[in-house]
LOZA-775535 format. One line per 3 residues: their letters; for each residue z, x, y of N, C-alpha, C, O. Coordinates in pm, 1 decimal, decimal comma. Layout:
<sites>
a> Z:X:Y:Z:X:Y:Z:X:Y:Z:X:Y; ...
</sites>
This chain:
<sites>
mkg> -8381,4:-6428,2:9347,0:-8404,2:-6297,5:9453,9:-8522,2:-6314,6:9449,6:-8559,1:-6379,2:9351,5; -8624,5:-6271,5:9540,5:-8784,0:-6258,1:9606,7:-8847,7:-6189,7:9500,5:-8794,2:-6100,4:9434,8; -8980,8:-6239,4:9481,7:-9055,7:-6274,4:9354,1:-9037,0:-6272,7:9195,8:-9110,6:-6229,0:9107,3
drv> -8932,2:-6325,8:9191,7:-8897,2:-6496,5:9090,0:-8991,0:-6565,1:9082,1:-9035,6:-6611,2:9187,1; -9053,5:-6596,4:8960,3:-9165,0:-6721,2:8965,3:-9147,9:-6753,8:8815,1:-9107,7:-6710,5:8707,1; -9208,7:-6865,7:8883,6:-9165,2:-6984,3:8728,7:-9305,1:-7055,3:8718,3:-9344,6:-7137,1:8801,4
eiv> -9402,9:-7000,2:8565,1:-9498,4:-7042,7:8567,0:-9478,0:-7159,9:8446,4:-9427,1:-7136,9:8336,7; -9531,5:-7295,9:8493,9:-9534,8:-7414,7:8444,4:-9670,2:-7461,1:8388,1:-9761,6:-7482,5:8467,8; -9692,0:-7480,5:8236,4:-9864,7:-7489,9:8205,2:-9854,7:-7631,3:8129,8:-9832,2:-7648,2:8010,0
vda> -9879,0:-7739,1:8238,5:-9866,8:-7910,4:8212,6:-10021,2:-7942,7:8119,1:-10113,9:-7861,7:8117,0; -10023,2:-8078,2:8045,3:-10118,7:-8091,3:7957,5:-10162,4:-8215,6:8043,7:-10091,7:-8316,0:8051,7; -10314,1:-8199,1:8124,0:-10353,0:-8307,8:8196,8:-10485,7:-8346,7:8085,4:-10596,2:-8294,2:8099,5
gdt> -10459,4:-8433,0:7989,1:-10510,2:-8525,1:7960,7:-10617,6:-8385,8:7818,6:-10572,2:-8333,5:7716,9; -10762,2:-8372,8:7881,3:-10838,9:-8327,8:7849,4:-10863,7:-8194,8:7867,3:-10951,7:-8123,9:7818,5; -10756,0:-8164,6:7959,8:-10764,5:-8021,2:7967,8:-10578,9:-8013,5:8021,6:-10502,1:-8108,4:8037,0
trt> -10549,0:-7848,5:8042,0:-10423,4:-7824,0:8118,3:-10397,9:-7764,1:8205,9:-10469,4:-7663,9:8203,6; -10330,9:-7763,7:8293,8:-10291,3:-7718,4:8472,9:-10219,7:-7617,6:8464,8:-10153,3:-7622,3:8361,3; -10200,3:-7525,8:8525,7:-10084,6:-7467,2:8535,6:-10022,1:-7445,7:8647,3:-10104,0:-7418,8:8735,2
yem> -9896,8:-7445,1:8691,2:-9840,5:-7437,0:8833,1:-9788,6:-7324,5:8834,7:-9764,0:-7277,4:8723,7; -9755,8:-7246,8:8947,6:-9672,0:-7158,1:9020,2:-9630,5:-7189,1:9089,8:-9677,2:-7240,0:9191,7; -9447,9:-7155,3:9038,2:-9333,9:-7197,8:9191,6:-9261,6:-7051,6:9195,1:-9167,5:-7035,5:9117,3
tag> -9298,5:-6948,3:9277,5:-9226,1:-6867,1:9349,4:-9143,5:-6838,4:9497,4:-9172,9:-6895,1:9602,6; -9017,3:-6722,5:9479,2:-8916,1:-6746,1:9511,6:-8997,8:-6623,1:9682,4:-9024,3:-6505,5:9657,4; -9014,3:-6660,7:9781,8:-9064,8:-6682,6:9864,1:-9028,6:-6522,9:9992,6:-9091,5:-6434,0:10050,0
rag> -8885,9:-6573,9:9977,7:-8797,7:-6486,2:10066,4:-8683,3:-6497,3:10007,5:-8627,3:-6584,2:9940,7; -8635,4:-6292,8:10080,0:-8496,9:-6237,0:10031,4:-8373,3:-6386,2:9997,7:-8357,2:-6486,0:10068,0; -8331,6:-6364,3:9919,2:-8173,1:-6455,5:9890,8:-8251,2:-6566,5:9892,0:-8241,1:-6641,8:9988,9
rrv> -8359,8:-6603,5:9766,7:-8413,4:-6718,0:9744,7:-8354,7:-6734,6:9606,1:-8248,6:-6674,0:9591,1; -8405,3:-6813,0:9485,1:-8441,4:-6781,9:9369,3:-8473,0:-6915,4:9295,5:-8407,5:-7017,6:9315,8; -8570,9:-6908,4:9214,1:-8649,1:-7056,4:9140,6:-8479,7:-7082,0:8986,7:-8397,6:-7032,9:8909,3
eta> -8523,6:-7163,3:9030,5:-8387,9:-7228,5:8906,6:-8438,3:-7334,3:8857,3:-8462,3:-7421,1:8941,1; -8463,3:-7358,9:8750,7:-8482,9:-7463,5:8626,7:-8406,7:-7564,5:8579,1:-8288,2:-7531,4:8576,0; -8438,4:-7735,0:8519,7:-8373,3:-7795,3:8455,6:-8430,0:-7887,1:8372,5:-8550,7:-7907,3:8359,1
vrr> -8327,5:-7950,0:8309,1:-8446,5:-8006,9:8192,5:-8390,2:-8193,0:8227,9:-8369,6:-8211,4:8107,9; -8360,2:-8304,4:8279,0:-8328,4:-8381,6:8286,2:-8355,2:-8519,9:8293,9:-8403,4:-8569,7:8395,6; -8319,8:-8602,5:8166,8:-8414,6:-8701,7:8138,8:-8526,4:-8747,5:8152,2:-8572,4:-8846,8:8208,5
gvv> -8590,1:-8618,6:8062,3:-8703,6:-8615,1:8030,6:-8825,6:-8566,3:8145,5:-8946,7:-8552,9:8128,2; -8749,3:-8547,7:8257,4:-8866,7:-8463,1:8356,3:-8747,0:-8274,8:8385,0:-8630,0:-8236,5:8385,3; -8905,2:-8217,1:8405,5:-8896,4:-8073,4:8425,8:-8849,1:-8058,4:8567,3:-8928,9:-8123,6:8634,6
evs> -8738,1:-7992,5:8663,7:-8737,6:-7961,8:8733,8:-8743,2:-7853,8:8773,3:-8667,7:-7763,2:8738,0; -8839,6:-7843,8:8858,9:-8860,1:-7685,0:8948,2:-8804,6:-7641,6:9031,3:-8896,8:-7676,2:9105,2; -8709,1:-7575,4:9125,3:-8659,5:-7522,1:9250,6:-8668,0:-7424,2:9298,0:-8596,4:-7351,8:9228,9
evt> -8732,0:-7336,1:9415,7:-8686,3:-7284,0:9528,4:-8565,8:-7316,2:9578,0:-8559,7:-7412,7:9654,2; -8429,2:-7231,9:9540,3:-8280,6:-7279,7:9630,6:-8234,5:-7153,6:9746,3:-8258,2:-7036,6:9716,3; -8183,0:-7179,5:9848,3:-8095,0:-7056,3:9879,7:-8003,7:-6982,2:9841,4:-7962,7:-6978,4:9725,4
rng> -7962,5:-6916,4:9932,4:-7837,8:-6822,7:9852,8:-7691,7:-6931,0:9855,1:-7599,0:-6920,4:9774,8; -7698,6:-7022,6:9954,7:-7595,2:-7154,2:9901,4:-7584,2:-7225,4:9795,8:-7482,0:-7261,4:9737,4; -7742,8:-7253,9:9761,8:-7810,8:-7367,9:9624,4:-7883,0:-7445,1:9686,7:-7964,2:-7495,5:9609,2
tpv> -7899,2:-7493,9:9828,5:-8005,2:-7582,1:9892,4:-8155,9:-7554,6:9832,7:-8207,5:-7452,0:9788,5; -8186,6:-7637,9:9843,1:-8362,9:-7632,2:9751,0:-8432,3:-7655,2:9844,1:-8426,4:-7759,0:9910,0; -8515,8:-7553,1:9865,8:-8599,7:-7594,2:9935,2:-8717,6:-7631,9:9941,8:-8764,2:-7664,0:10051,1
rta> -8806,4:-7637,7:9806,6:-8874,7:-7716,0:9758,1:-8875,7:-7740,2:9643,0:-8849,6:-7646,7:9567,2; -8898,5:-7840,2:9599,8:-8869,6:-7893,2:9408,7:-8973,3:-7869,1:9343,0:-9009,9:-7759,9:9386,3; -9100,4:-7927,2:9204,4:-9162,5:-7956,3:9137,1:-9099,6:-7987,8:9023,8:-9037,2:-7909,3:8952,3
rfm> -9123,4:-8160,2:8998,4:-9132,1:-8191,8:8867,8:-9248,8:-8261,0:8789,2:-9360,5:-8295,2:8827,9; -9191,6:-8270,3:8674,0:-9312,4:-8259,8:8545,5:-9268,6:-8384,3:8448,1:-9146,5:-8397,8:8455,0; -9296,6:-8428,7:8406,9:-9291,8:-8489,1:8347,4:-9256,5:-8403,5:8159,4:-9361,7:-8382,4:8098,9
anr> -9136,3:-8365,2:8088,0:-9125,1:-8296,4:7975,3:-9213,2:-8292,0:7907,8:-9271,7:-8185,9:7886,3; -9262,6:-8450,5:7833,7:-9335,2:-8447,4:7701,2:-9471,9:-8348,8:7734,8:-9519,4:-8263,1:7660,3; -9509,8:-8380,9:7843,3:-9668,9:-8306,4:7898,5:-9651,0:-8114,5:7938,7:-9747,0:-8037,5:7941,9
vla> -9535,6:-8083,1:7959,3:-9464,2:-7974,0:7995,8:-9471,8:-7874,7:7846,4:-9370,7:-7856,2:7778,6; -9634,9:-7804,3:7802,1:-9672,3:-7695,9:7651,1:-9558,8:-7578,9:7693,9:-9468,1:-7535,4:7623,0; -9596,7:-7537,2:7849,8:-9532,9:-7408,3:7861,0:-9464,4:-7378,6:7969,6:-9516,5:-7417,6:8074,1
lve> -9338,2:-7307,3:7981,1:-9222,4:-7301,8:8135,0:-9169,5:-7126,4:8066,9:-9080,0:-7105,0:7985,2; -9243,2:-7043,6:8122,0:-9251,3:-6873,3:8166,0:-9169,8:-6870,0:8293,2:-9173,6:-6948,2:8388,2; -9080,7:-6741,3:8270,8:-8988,0:-6723,6:8367,9:-8993,3:-6570,9:8368,5:-8939,5:-6498,7:8284,5
hpa> -9061,3:-6533,0:8468,3:-9118,2:-6405,5:8513,3:-8981,5:-6381,3:8662,7:-8974,3:-6432,9:8774,3; -8874,3:-6257,9:8574,6:-8795,6:-6212,2:8673,1:-8849,4:-6090,9:8721,6:-8930,6:-6012,2:8672,7; -8759,6:-6093,2:8875,0:-8859,1:-5988,5:8976,6:-8778,8:-5852,6:8950,2:-8662,4:-5830,9:8916,3
pri> -8843,5:-5803,5:8967,6:-8863,1:-5626,6:8849,8:-8764,0:-5536,4:8956,1:-8801,4:-5457,7:9043,0; -8547,9:-5596,7:8898,6:-8420,5:-5500,6:8925,1:-8426,5:-5358,8:8940,9:-8444,7:-5268,6:8859,2; -8406,4:-5359,2:9068,9:-8428,8:-5143,1:9066,5:-8262,5:-5131,5:9146,3:-8206,1:-5155,0:9253,1
des> -8233,2:-5069,5:8986,7:-8150,0:-4989,5:8958,2:-8064,0:-4908,2:9131,7:-8159,4:-4837,1:9163,2; -7977,7:-4887,1:9221,9:-7922,7:-4796,0:9286,7:-7942,3:-4614,7:9225,7:-7946,9:-4512,6:9294,2; -7949,3:-4627,8:9097,5:-7950,0:-4477,4:9020,2:-8086,9:-4486,6:9081,0:-8110,0:-4442,2:9193,5
erg> -8179,3:-4545,6:9004,4:-8335,4:-4503,0:8954,0:-8431,5:-4460,5:9127,8:-8547,1:-4419,7:9139,5; -8311,0:-4495,7:9258,2:-8357,3:-4518,8:9428,7:-8416,4:-4441,7:9454,1:-8523,6:-4445,2:9514,6; -8318,6:-4290,5:9384,2:-8299,8:-4158,6:9421,1:-8260,8:-4082,5:9579,3:-8285,2:-3968,1:9617,5
e> -8199,7:-4182,8:9641,5:-8195,5:-4138,2:9759,7:-8044,8:-4088,9:9781,1:-8010,6:-4039,9:9888,8
</sites>
């Protein structure tokens, strides 16, 4: 959903670096996967086609924080 984002903190030797992947358009979402020592964060469309992907070595990732977009129920809209 638009507004979903994932924050990745990576060990870069003597410092840390923070990267952020955000679902930029309506209908897109951010997915994470850990495969064979690699953390992969992808922005994908509704049908699952990756738009952009970031890959990090799993042993360098210090934190992976998912921030879901706030969901609004139909009952809370007040219409």
